[in-house]
C-alpha positions in Angstrom: -17.0 -0.9 10.3 -16.1 0.9 13.5 -12.5 2.2 13.8 -11.0 2.5 17.3 -9.1 5.7 18.2 -5.5 4.7 18.0 -2.2 6.4 18.8 0.7 4.3 17.3 2.0 4.9 13.7 4.5 2.2 12.7 7.3 2.4 10.2 8.4 -1.2 9.9 11.4 -2.7 8.0 13.2 -6.0 7.8 16.8 -6.4 8.9 17.3 -8.5 5.8 15.9 -5.9 3.4 18.4 -3.6 1.8 15.8 -1.2 0.6 14.0 -1.0 3.9 17.3 -0.4 5.7 18.1 2.3 3.2 14.8 4.2 3.7 15.0 3.7 7.5 18.4 5.2 7.8 17.3 8.3 5.9 14.2 8.6 8.1 16.5 8.6 11.1 18.2 11.7 9.6 14.7 13.4 9.2 13.3 12.6 12.6 15.0 12.8 16.0 14.0 9.2 17.1 14.9 8.1 20.5 15.3 4.5 22.0 11.9 3.2 23.2 9.8 0.1 23.3 6.3 -1.0 22.5 4.9 -4.3 23.7 8.3 -5.3 25.0 9.8 -4.7 21.5 12.7 -2.3 21.3 12.0 0.5 18.8 13.0 4.0 18.0 10.2 6.6 18.8 9.4 10.2 17.9 6.0 11.2 19.3 3.5 8.8 18.1 5.8 7.6 15.2 7.7 4.3 15.9 10.5 2.9 13.7 10.4 -0.9 14.1 13.0 -3.4 12.8 11.9 -7.0 12.5 13.9 -10.1 11.6 11.3 -11.8 9.5 10.2 -11.0 5.9 7.6 -8.3 5.8 5.3 -10.5 3.8 5.1 -12.7 6.9 4.6 -9.9 9.3 2.7 -11.0 12.4 3.2 -8.0 14.7 0.2 -7.9 17.0 0.1 -4.7 19.0 -2.6 -2.7 20.7 -3.5 0.8 19.7 -2.0 0.8 16.2 -3.5 3.4 13.9 -1.6 2.2 10.8 1.6 0.6 9.7 3.9 1.5 6.8 6.2 -1.2 5.6 9.5 0.0 4.1 10.5 -2.5 1.5 12.2 -3.5 -1.7 10.3 -4.2 -4.9 11.6 -6.9 -7.2 10.7 -7.5 -10.8 12.1 -9.5 -13.7 12.7 -6.3 -15.7 15.0 -4.8 -13.0 13.6 -1.4 -13.9 14.1 1.3 -11.3 10.8 2.4 -9.8 9.1 3.7 -6.6 5.8 2.0 -5.7 3.1 1.8 -3.0 0.4 -0.8 -2.6 -1.8 -2.6 0.0 -1.0 -6.2 0.9 -3.4 -9.0 0.3 -4.3 -12.0 -1.9 -7.5 -11.2 -3.6 -7.2 -14.3 -5.8 -7.1 -18.0 -5.2 -3.3 -18.2 -4.7 -1.0 -17.1 -1.8 2.6 -17.7 -3.1 4.2 -14.9 -1.1 2.7 -14.9 2.5 -0.8 -14.5 3.9 -3.9 -16.5 3.0 -5.7 -16.9 -0.4 -8.8 -14.8 -0.7 -7.8 -12.6 2.2 -6.6 -9.0 2.2 -5.1 -6.6 4.8 -6.9 -3.3 5.7 -6.0 -0.7 3.1 -5.2 2.8 3.9 -6.0 4.7 0.7 -5.3 8.2 2.0 -1.8 7.3 3.1 -1.1 5.2 0.0 -2.2 7.9 -2.3 -0.3 10.6 -0.3 2.8 8.5 -0.8 2.4 8.3 -4.5 1.9 12.0 -4.9 4.8 12.8 -2.6 7.2 10.4 -4.3 6.2 11.8 -7.7 6.8 15.4 -6.5 10.1 14.6 -4.9 11.4 13.0 -8.1 10.2 15.9 -10.2 11.8 18.5 -7.8 15.1 16.7 -7.8 15.2 16.2 -11.6 15.1 12.4 -11.1 13.3 10.5 -14.0 11.7 7.6 -12.2 8.6 5.6 -12.6 6.2 6.1 -9.6 3.3 3.8 -9.7 0.6 2.3 -7.5 0.5 -1.5 -7.6 -2.3 -4.0 -7.4 -3.1 -5.6 -4.0 -0.7 -8.6 -3.7 1.3 -10.8 -1.3 1.1 -11.0 2.6 0.5 -10.2 5.3 -3.4 -10.5 5.2 -4.7 -10.8 8.7 -3.4 -7.9 10.8 -6.1 -5.9 12.5 -4.7 -2.5 11.5 -4.2 -0.9 8.0 -0.9 -1.8 6.3 0.7 -0.1 3.4 3.9 -1.0 1.5 6.2 1.6 0.1 9.0 0.2 -2.0 12.2 0.9 -4.0 12.6 -1.3 -7.1 13.8 -3.3 -8.7 17.2 -4.7 -8.1 20.1 -4.5 -5.6 21.6 -1.4 -7.2 18.4 0.5 -6.7 17.6 -0.9 -3.3 20.8 0.5 -1.8 20.8 3.7 -3.8 21.1 6.5 -1.2 19.3 9.0 -3.4 16.2 6.8 -3.8 16.3 6.1 0.0 16.4 9.8 0.6 13.5 10.5 -1.8 11.2 7.8 -0.3 12.1 8.9 3.3 11.3 12.5 2.4 8.0 11.3 0.8 7.1 9.4 3.9 7.7 12.5 6.0 5.6 14.7 3.7 2.8 12.0 3.7 2.4 11.9 7.5 0.3 15.0 7.5 -2.2 13.6 5.0 -5.9 14.4 5.6 -8.7 11.9 5.4 -10.2 12.3 2.0 -13.9 11.9 0.9 -13.4 10.1 -2.4 -12.0 6.9 -1.2 -12.1 4.1 -3.7 -11.4 0.5 -4.6 -9.9 -0.2 -8.0 -10.9 -3.0 -10.3 -9.2 -4.2 -13.6 -6.1 -3.2 -15.4 -2.6 -4.4 -15.0 -0.5 -4.9 -12.0 1.1 -1.5 -12.5 -1.9 0.7 -13.4 -1.3 3.9 -15.3 -5.0 4.8 -15.0 -5.2 4.4 -11.2 -1.8 6.1 -10.7 -3.0 9.1 -12.8 -6.2 9.5 -10.9 -4.2 9.5 -7.7 -1.7 12.0 -9.0 -4.4 14.2 -10.2 -6.1 14.2 -6.8 -9.4 12.8 -8.1 -9.5 9.9 -5.8 -7.6 8.2 -2.9 -7.2 4.5 -3.9 -6.7 1.6 -1.6 -7.2 -2.0 -2.8 -6.8 -2.8 -6.5 -8.1 -6.1 -7.9 -6.3 -6.5 -11.3 -7.3 -8.2 -14.5 -5.2 -11.3 -13.9 -7.1 -12.0 -10.7 -10.5 -11.3 -12.4 -9.6 -13.7 -15.2 -8.9 -16.7 -13.0 -12.4 -17.2 -11.8 -12.4 -14.8 -8.9 -14.9 -14.9 -6.0 -17.1 -11.7 -6.3 -17.2 -11.7 -2.6 -13.6 -10.4 -2.6 -14.9 -7.0 -3.7 -17.1 -6.7 -0.7 -14.2 -7.8 1.5 -11.9 -5.2 0.0 -14.5 -2.5 0.4 -15.1 -3.5 4.1 -11.3 -3.6 4.7 -10.7 0.0 3.7 -9.7 2.4 6.4 -12.1 5.4 6.4 -14.7 3.6 4.3 -15.0 3.2 0.5 -17.6 5.1 -1.6 -16.4 4.3 -5.1 -15.5 1.4 -7.2 -13.3 2.6 -10.0 -13.4 0.1 -12.9 -10.8 0.1 -15.8 -13.6 -0.9 -18.1 -11.3 -1.9 -21.0 -9.1 -3.9 -18.6 -11.9 -5.9 -17.0 -13.1 -9.3 -18.4 -16.7 -9.5 -19.6 -17.7 -12.0 -16.9 -16.3 -9.8 -14.2 -18.3 -6.9 -15.6 -21.5 -9.0 -15.3 -20.6 -9.8 -11.7 -20.0 -6.1 -11.0 -23.3 -5.1 -12.4 -25.3 -7.7 -10.5 -23.5 -7.1 -7.1 -23.1 -3.4 -7.1 -26.3 -2.7 -5.3 -25.3 -4.9 -2.4 -21.8 -3.3 -2.3 -23.3 0.1 -1.5 -20.7 2.0 -3.6 -20.9 4.1 -6.8 -19.3 2.5 -9.9 -17.1 4.9 -11.9 -15.8 3.8 -15.3 -12.4 5.0 -16.2 
């Protein structure tokens, strides 16, 4: 896939998202943003970095703009456990359902280098501040799915007390600032198998072994997935994708057979983890 030279880097948050507002306010402390506009939309700008507030939910984001290099969505993370955590992931619905925005069987363009840089930076920020906090990459899930530029979510979880916590907002904002200077890696990968919160893929990222974008988890593989989604995830990876990392124990047998039979057409190296 050919990538156009672009100039806009978007930091997007929803006016109805407490965590997004929290992160955005701390970013405004770190960067001397000035009022501006892009495509007729009022924004705050600092160089090629644009802070954008939208009224809609980020899972329904439909911001079509020219010249966007990538977008980073500042968001809340919600889970039934309510456990505090910091996460990053690529949006998309690799399975047959689309309960939270986007289309089924469709995925956004992933940005593995930025996503992995965020995981590493959030982890370092927590360690340096003495904050015990789970930092994890998540599987690809929810909308949007059809934007023509790479989209990454960075999130504070998992309940209202965490979303508005100023320390967590400061940690994520600082990690965003540190991640903006990330370099394009040469070990860009797609993850397959494992749970929604993958310790294995998170460890590979933290160790610097790979930059991971899309992750297709076990629960998607178990529901009779379309093997074509792996090709779609590979093609919709910013910078290309040379490796398919497979959590071998966390991958159903039928999916392993599909992987073996389709790997030669994917044009990527399979790495068991």
